[in-house]
N, C-alpha and C positions, 0 to 999 in steps of 0.2 A: 095954170095950178095955182090952186086956196092956201091960205095962209096956214088953215090944219092942216092939208095934206104934206106941205112942206115940213113942220114940224113932225108926223109921223116918218117921214126920210130918216131925217137927220136923227131920231131917234133910233133907231134900229138900221143906221150905220153904225152909233154909239155902241151897242150892241155888239156890234159883231165885230168891229173891233176890238170890245175885249176879249171877247172870245177867241180870238189869234192870239191878244197877248199871252193869255194862262196857257193856250197851249202850243205855246212856244217856249215858255218859262220850264213846263212841262218835259216839255223833250229834252229842255239841254240839262234838265234836274237826272233825270230818267240817265242821258248821256252822261253822265256824271260819274254815277255808281251811289246816291246820296238820296237816290227815292224810297219812302217806306210806306208798306201797306197800310192805310185809312186801318184794314178789320185787324193788325198786328199792334195796331198802336194801343195800351192798354190805359182807362181811364184813373183820374187822381188819384182815387185812393185805393189803388189796386197798385199803384206805386206806391204812396206814401206805405200799407203792411208790409210791402216787398222791403220794402225800405229800415221800415221798424225790427223785420223780423234777420235782417242781418246785421244793425246796430247788437243785436238780445243774442246773437250765434254763441256767443265765451259766457252766457250766461248757463249758471253749475243748475243741473237740475236737484231738487227736493224732493225726500222719499217720508213717510210717518218711520215711526220708531218701530221696531220689529212688535207683532202683535201676534198670542199667540191663545186661542181660541179652543177650548176642549168641551165635545158633551160625551154622556156615559146613557146603554140605553142595555136591558136584560129583558129575556122573555122572563112571563108574568110566574111560566108552570117547566117545571126541568122534562128533560126529554123523556129520558128513568127515573122513573118513583121514585123518592128518596135521594135522589141523590144530587145535591146544588150545582155540581159540576158540569152537568149534563144541561144547563140553562144556554141558551143563549145570547151571546152579548154583542156589543157594537160599540165601538170607539172610535170619535172621529173625530180629528185634531183639522186645525185651519192654522198655518203660521204667512205672514202678507211681511213686504216693505211697501208699503203700496206708493203711487207718482202722487205728489202731490202740485208741485211744477215742475213743466221740461224746458227748460229752455226762456221762462220768465213766465211761457203762458199755463193759468188754470184752469181754464175751461177743455178738461181732456175726455170730454164725453164720446166721442172715437176712442180712444185708446180705452178705458176704462170700459165701451162695451166689450171690447176685442179681449180683454182680457177676462172679466165678468165670464162670456160665454166658454173663451175654453178653459180656465178654473173650476167654474162651478154649473158648467152645464144649465143654467139657464136666462133667463133674460130680465131680469132685475136691472132697474135704471143704476143705483147705487151698492155701493161693493158693500155694505151693511146688510141692506135686505136681501143682497143674495149669499153673502157666508150665512146669514140664520136660517135662512133655504135650506141651503148644502147642511147644516150643522141638525137641523131641527128634522133632517128626514135620515134614520139611521141605516144602514146596510148591513144584513144579515145573511149566513152562509144557507139559511132557505126561506121561503116567504111564510111571516108570521102573522099574516095582518093587523089584529089592531092589539096583540094580547103579548102585550110586550109597554114597560114605564121606563121612564126615567132619575137617574139615582144621580146620589151629588160623588158618590164617591167611584173610584175606577174599578169595574171589576176582573176578576181573576179570568183571564184569556189563557182560554185552553185549546188544544189541536182538534182540528173540526168545527167545535160552538164560536169559537169567539175569530172577530173580525176587527180587522184598526187601518181604517182607511185616512188620509192622511195628503194636503194638496198643502201645496210650500211654493211665495207666488216671493220673487225678489229680484231684483235689476241683474243681469248677469254685464254687459258692457257699454257707456259712454262712449263719444267723441263729436265731435263740434257737431257731425252730420246727422248721425243715427244713435240711439238707444234701442236696446235691447233687452228685453224682460224673460225670464226665463220660471216655467212653471213645469214642477215636478210633483207627479201623484204617486201615492202609495200605499200599496192595499196587501194587507194580509190576510187572507180568504180561508184560512183554516188549516192550509195545506202548503201551502208557497206565496214568496212574496212577488207582485208584480208591481214593475216599475215601469215611469214610461216620463218623459222628460221634452214640453213643449218650449216652443220662443216666439214675441213678438215684435215685429221690428218694425220701428218708428220713424219718420224722418223728420228731426228736433226743428229743420230748417223751417220745412213746408208745413210743419203738423198736420201731420197726415201720416195714416199705416203705412206700409206695403208686405201685398201680399208675395206668392210664392211667384205669382205672375211677372209682379211688379222686376223681380231679381233674375229668375229665372227664365231663358226665352223657352217658348211650347211647343217647336220646332218636333214634329215626330221623329225627321230623323238627329236631329239634334239632338233629342231623347234617349235613343238608342247608343248614339257615339257616348255623351253622360253616364248610361251604364253599364260600356263598356270601360271607360277610365275610372268607375267604379272598383268592377271587379279586379281591373290591373292591378289596382290598391288596394284589393282584399288580400292578392298573391300575393305582394309583398310581405304585409301584414303578420300573412303565416308563416313566412318564414323562420319567423322567432317565437311561435306559439307552441311547436312541440309537437303534443297530441292533442292541445286544443283547438284545432284547424276551424278555421269558420269559415262556412259556404257560400258559394256567389251567390249576389241576390238575381231576383226575376225581374224588378222594378227597383227605379228609384224610390229613393225614400218620402214622402210628401214632406217631413217637418225636417225643417235645416236652419243651422246658426251661424246667421256669417260674424266672425272678427274681424281682427285683423290685419291678418294676414294670409286667409281664405276661411271657405267655408266646409263646416260639419253634420255632414248627413244623418242621421239619426234613424236607426232600425231599431224598430221594436224588438221588444223581449222573443225569442221563438222563430225570426226572420230569417237570417245569419248564424242565430249561439241562441244557448240558453238565456242567455243574460244580454241586455240591452247591448250595442254595439253605436259609437261612434267613428264613422269613418271621413277622415277630415284630405280636402285637397285645395291646394293654396289657389290664388288670383291668380297666377301664370298659367297654371292649365283647367280653372275655370275661365280664361278668357273668352274660346268662342262659344261660351255656352250663355252669357250673361246679356242682359239687356241694354239697351244705348241707356237709357237712363242712368238703369243703374252705376253702367261704367264712367259716366260723368258723373255720378253723386261720390266715386271713391276717387276718384284725381282732388275731386275739392274735401277727401277730408283728410281728417288731422287730429293730432289729442287725443289718442286713445286712451280708454282708462277701463282695469279689467278688475270689477269688485272684486274681494278677497274674503270678503262677508258671503259662505254660499251656506246658507239654509241646510239645516241635516235632520231627518226625520224624526220622529221619537220613538222609544224599543218599545216594540210588541206591550212587555208587562211595565209600565212607566210608573206603578203604587211605589209611592215612597217607603223605603227601607222601616224607620218608626208605623208606618200603617200597616206591614205587613204580617197580617195572623199567626205566621208560622215564629218569626220571630220574637212579637208581644207574649208565645206562650211559652216561648224556650226555656228552661232551666238556666238559672246561672252558671256560670262556672266559677265552679271552687278556687280559689287561691289562696298559696299559704300569706298567712298574716301575722305578724307581729303584736295584734293589738293587745293582748291582755301584758305585754310588757307597763303599760301605760295603766298600768292599775290606777295607782293613786291619781291621776288624772280627771277624775270623776264620772268619766264614761258607763264604766265598768264596775260603781259600787256596792251595784246590786252582785254581785256575782253569785253572792249565794243562793239566786233562785236558782240560776243554774244549778240542778243535780248531778246530771252527766256529768260537767266539771267539778262537781265536789267528792263524787265517790272515786273518782280517777286519782292513784300512787302520782300516776305519770305527772296531770296534771299538778296534785300540791308539790311535786319534786319540782318542778318545772315556776311552780308559782314564789315557792318560796324563793328558790336561787334568785331569780330575777327580781323579788323585791327586797332582799337584802343585797343584792350586787348593786339598786342603786339605794338604797337608803340608807347602810350599816359602812362600817369600815373593812373594807377585806381583814379576814384573818389572816396568821401565817399559816401557810402551807408546810405541805409533809417535810419537801428540802430544804436543809440547812443552808441559811448565807454565813459565810465567811465574813468579819467584822475587821479581822486588821489586827485582833489583838491574839497576844498567847494563850497556854493550854493554862484555864484556871484548874485554880487550885482541887483537889478532888473534895473537899467537904463542903463547897460549893455547889450549887446546880447551876446549870446551864443561863440562867438570868440573872445571876451575881446572889442570889439570897441564900440563907445558910441553911441547910437542910434542920426539919426536929429529931432526924434519925442519928447525925452523925453527932457524936459529945465528946464532947475534949477529956482529951486525959488525964 
């Protein structure tokens, strides 16, 4: 055997020994239960991101101050010639308390996109742009084409011809793991009010949206059992509703709101009642229908806060009283006044110009009496006042002065 072949054999034996040693150590670790799949290991950057998220889990969320924007539109021509009250009108309100920072994170592109889509039904990237597109698109009760214009003051909203559409966006609830944003849409269509509420759920710790499928299982049999549980709760509610009974639901609603103690199912207007209705089921009853991930989230969740500031929609006719035409043209009420008692103050020195008062005997008497009462010493009344003195001599008068007609004898 040559020297070269000997070296090759030694190297091969060394490699075999190393492989055997590695195999032996892996078997020992696996037997002790301390092994970990290489594919399950996270890289260093992901571990740092998760650590930062957990540390910042207690940071408070920040929202913009309440913003209220309104646009007014009116048709160019009335429907009935000569009657301006038959012009079609549109008022659009937007009230928002938009999120600025959630759990210390200001990059909220996913949350903003979902809120914009549900609130304004467009695909703008920024909230201000989405709000402008919504506000600048009037909603009339009949197609108007381009026969309308924008106005700066609120038009009078009358039945049939007036439309008021409103969008309200604000936080409903926050906790250590979850933020819930509420979106209310209210519309007066000239005949009735239509209300609809939607909710956006956001995982604050992992900075991602929670869809309905992330919260509730999508199994067909589970969906049927959930529907039965909802109808059972509707039967319980009907016991205290008198004649205003709720109908049984045909399907579980798509819109839900997760709270501290359970989930509220949002039934739209006209599904089980003429008005929108919430049916609440606590988490204990909802346990069979929740996903494993959401159950895990609930176990780690705490520090619930329900926001008390629920934004309310504007009234249909929100014109200020000072700008109401009827109030501006209404005659002033006549009230009793004692203004003429202060004639000497100079305010009414030119009383002679008011001939209607000058010719009135009643006014002259009242004026004289008030003037004398204020600027002269009151005269003696007809009633005699007893001074305590005895009866005076007949030749003297009441005032003690000698009468000229009585002469001494």
